[in-house]
Phi, psi and omega in degrees: 000140182278164177296323176296326186291317179289322178300316179302305181304313175296318180299311173296317175293323178291313180300317178303309181299315180299312181292328175297308181295325180290322182299317179288329170295320178294332179270355180294139174305155180285154176288157174304328176285329172293320179289329171294315179300312183298318180287319175296321183289316175307313180295326180296316176305313176307306177303321184292328182254018166082012179280057184291343172295327170288320178293312183308324175297335180270359186266150180298140189299327170299340188248007181294316185296312180300321179296312180294326174289325180286341181249011186299334177282334188301126174085359175240272172282343183239120177258129174277117182265317172213146177220122182239135177282118189251008178131169176213161177228113173286120173278316168206180183297347175249359183226137176212160166247136180245135173254138176232136177257127187230129181250131188205167172211156173283146175292332184266009178230164176256350178294140173264132179246163180227130179219143177256130182240136178257127180252139168266124172247154174230132183265105178272217188304311182215011176199164183270144178231145168287135180238349172187176185195132185227148167287127180261317176205172176096200191284148177273157175104359182276322187248054182046047180236163183301139176246104189302328178293313177292321176298320183290325172293316175296321174298327179288327179279337186294152177286149182293168176298313179310312188291326179288325169299313178298323174300315181299312181296325177282337171289342178274348173292172179289147188277143177288000171260008181284127177311332178291345176267006183084020182251153179282163189289347178254006170079030180272349184142182183308150181280137171291144176262137188292000000 
């Protein structure tokens, strides 16, 4: 066999090995970290467009009711303007934190609010699930938590202590629908005399 023939075989064999190794790398399964990144990004997109039905399936079954309650106002009194996946931190092979930046507003206000939320994720048997969510920074009121701005508005609209006392004392007096006062029992007006 000639020198050129051997060189050609080595060249073909080398090309075959390179192609085979690239094929193995390309066909290998994604790492758990890559799966988390993809899943968290997809969940952020679903939340952004109000697809809480998709998101709730990614929440740990024991946490779904709490998660749904914390997001009950979304799409109602709270409008999500923008929601961005802003990264993650793997704590160990089974635990990670995912950060979301959320721009939102209450329908009864013109102010645009911004909140950063940290989601806790857990890698179970074969997939990642959300196990918790907390506000890290920004405006209160997004995750069914007390909103100081809203609470101050409600406090300003609430009756004073004097007004509350006056109402209680008037309730203790006889009711205008009391038959003893000449009113019918369902409060429609004076009782007819027989």
